[in-house]
C-alpha positions, 0 to 999 in steps of 0.5 A: 416657639416650638420645643421639638423634644416635647411629645405632649403637654397635658393639664391634669388635676391642676398641674401641667404634665410634659412628656418628652420624647428626647432629652433637652440639648444645648441650644434647645433649652431656651425654647423649651423653658419659654414654652413651659413658662408661657403654657403655665401662665396661659393655663393659670398653673403653678406646677409643672411635671416633666416626665424624663424617664428613660432620658439622660441629662445631656448638658455638661455642668458648665452648661447647666450652670450658665443656663440656670444663672443667665438664660432663665433670667433672660426669658423671665422664667417665673420663679414661683413655678414649681418644676418637678422632673420625674426620672427612673433613677437618681443620676448625678447629672440631674442632681447637679441640674437640681442644685444649679437651678435651686441655687439660682432661685428656681423651684426645681426638684428631681424625683424617682417616684411620681407620688413624691413629686405630686406631694411636693406640689402640695 
Protein backbone atom coordinates (compact mmCIF):
# COMPACT_ATOMS: atom_id res chain seq x y z
CA UNK A 1 0.00 0.00 0.00
CA UNK A 2 2.12 2.87 -1.28
CA UNK A 3 1.01 6.48 -1.49
CA UNK A 4 3.56 8.12 -3.76
CA UNK A 5 2.79 11.67 -2.64
CA UNK A 6 3.96 11.06 0.94
CA UNK A 7 7.43 12.46 1.43
CA UNK A 8 7.79 11.46 5.07
CA UNK A 9 5.79 10.17 8.03
CA UNK A 10 7.08 10.91 11.51
CA UNK A 11 5.66 10.42 14.98
CA UNK A 12 6.23 13.27 17.40
CA UNK A 13 4.61 14.26 20.69
CA UNK A 14 1.83 11.70 20.35
CA UNK A 15 0.72 12.52 16.81
CA UNK A 16 1.60 11.47 13.28
CA UNK A 17 2.99 14.14 10.98
CA UNK A 18 2.69 13.51 7.26
CA UNK A 19 4.76 15.66 4.90
CA UNK A 20 3.52 15.67 1.32
CA UNK A 21 5.58 16.37 -1.76
CA UNK A 22 2.56 16.50 -4.08
CA UNK A 23 -1.19 16.96 -3.80
CA UNK A 24 -3.35 13.87 -3.37
CA UNK A 25 -4.99 13.44 -6.75
CA UNK A 26 -8.05 11.55 -7.83
CA UNK A 27 -7.25 7.86 -7.79
CA UNK A 28 -4.57 8.22 -5.08
CA UNK A 29 -6.92 8.91 -2.18
CA UNK A 30 -7.71 5.31 -1.29
CA UNK A 31 -4.04 4.34 -0.87
CA UNK A 32 -3.28 7.64 0.89
CA UNK A 33 -6.06 7.44 3.51
CA UNK A 34 -5.60 3.67 3.92
CA UNK A 35 -1.94 4.24 4.76
CA UNK A 36 -2.77 7.00 7.26
CA UNK A 37 -5.40 4.81 8.91
CA UNK A 38 -3.09 1.76 9.11
CA UNK A 39 -0.09 3.74 10.38
CA UNK A 40 -2.17 5.48 13.06
CA UNK A 41 -3.42 2.11 14.31
CA UNK A 42 0.04 0.50 14.20
CA UNK A 43 1.49 3.38 16.23
CA UNK A 44 -1.50 3.65 18.60
CA UNK A 45 -2.20 7.26 17.58
CA UNK A 46 -5.44 9.24 17.29
CA UNK A 47 -4.09 12.47 15.75
CA UNK A 48 -2.78 13.02 12.23
CA UNK A 49 -1.28 16.25 10.90
CA UNK A 50 -0.97 16.51 7.12
CA UNK A 51 1.45 19.24 6.07
CA UNK A 52 0.02 20.39 2.74
CA UNK A 53 1.57 23.86 2.74
CA UNK A 54 2.27 24.98 -0.80
CA UNK A 55 0.02 22.33 -2.32
CA UNK A 56 -3.37 22.99 -3.86
CA UNK A 57 -6.46 20.87 -3.48
CA UNK A 58 -6.72 19.21 -6.89
CA UNK A 59 -10.00 17.32 -6.59
CA UNK A 60 -13.36 18.63 -7.75
CA UNK A 61 -16.16 19.16 -5.22
CA UNK A 62 -17.99 16.14 -6.64
CA UNK A 63 -14.93 13.93 -6.20
CA UNK A 64 -14.44 15.19 -2.64
CA UNK A 65 -18.07 14.50 -1.77
CA UNK A 66 -17.98 11.01 -3.29
CA UNK A 67 -14.72 10.16 -1.55
CA UNK A 68 -15.89 11.32 1.88
CA UNK A 69 -19.23 9.57 1.63
CA UNK A 70 -18.28 6.36 -0.20
CA UNK A 71 -14.59 5.52 -0.30
CA UNK A 72 -13.79 6.40 3.32
CA UNK A 73 -16.44 3.88 4.42
CA UNK A 74 -15.07 1.23 2.07
CA UNK A 75 -11.58 1.51 3.56
CA UNK A 76 -13.10 1.60 7.06
CA UNK A 77 -11.33 4.84 7.99
CA UNK A 78 -11.51 5.24 11.77
CA UNK A 79 -13.89 8.08 12.63
CA UNK A 80 -12.17 8.49 15.99
CA UNK A 81 -9.02 9.79 14.28
CA UNK A 82 -8.53 13.55 14.17
CA UNK A 83 -7.04 14.59 10.85
CA UNK A 84 -5.80 18.17 10.63
CA UNK A 85 -4.52 19.62 7.37
CA UNK A 86 -2.02 22.46 7.61
CA UNK A 87 -2.14 24.85 4.64
CA UNK A 88 -0.62 28.28 3.99
CA UNK A 89 -3.82 30.25 3.44
CA UNK A 90 -7.52 29.50 3.44
CA UNK A 91 -8.68 28.05 0.18
CA UNK A 92 -12.32 27.39 -0.83
CA UNK A 93 -11.42 23.91 -2.15
CA UNK A 94 -9.85 22.89 1.16
CA UNK A 95 -12.76 24.43 3.07
CA UNK A 96 -15.19 22.35 1.00
CA UNK A 97 -13.05 19.28 1.66
CA UNK A 98 -13.37 19.99 5.41
CA UNK A 99 -17.13 20.45 5.07
CA UNK A 100 -17.71 17.21 3.14
CA UNK A 101 -15.56 15.10 5.47
CA UNK A 102 -17.11 16.66 8.59
CA UNK A 103 -20.63 16.13 7.26
CA UNK A 104 -19.73 12.50 6.53
CA UNK A 105 -18.82 12.07 10.21
CA UNK A 106 -15.02 12.41 10.13
CA UNK A 107 -12.95 14.66 12.40
CA UNK A 108 -11.28 16.64 9.65
CA UNK A 109 -10.23 20.29 9.89
CA UNK A 110 -8.09 22.69 7.90
CA UNK A 111 -5.70 25.11 9.62
CA UNK A 112 -3.37 27.90 8.55
CA UNK A 113 -1.48 27.93 11.87
CA UNK A 114 0.33 24.90 13.24
CA UNK A 115 -0.35 25.95 16.84
CA UNK A 116 -4.12 26.03 16.21
CA UNK A 117 -3.98 22.55 14.70
CA UNK A 118 -2.02 21.20 17.66
CA UNK A 119 -4.44 22.88 20.11
CA UNK A 120 -7.33 21.13 18.31
CA UNK A 121 -5.61 17.80 18.97
CA UNK A 122 -5.93 18.62 22.66
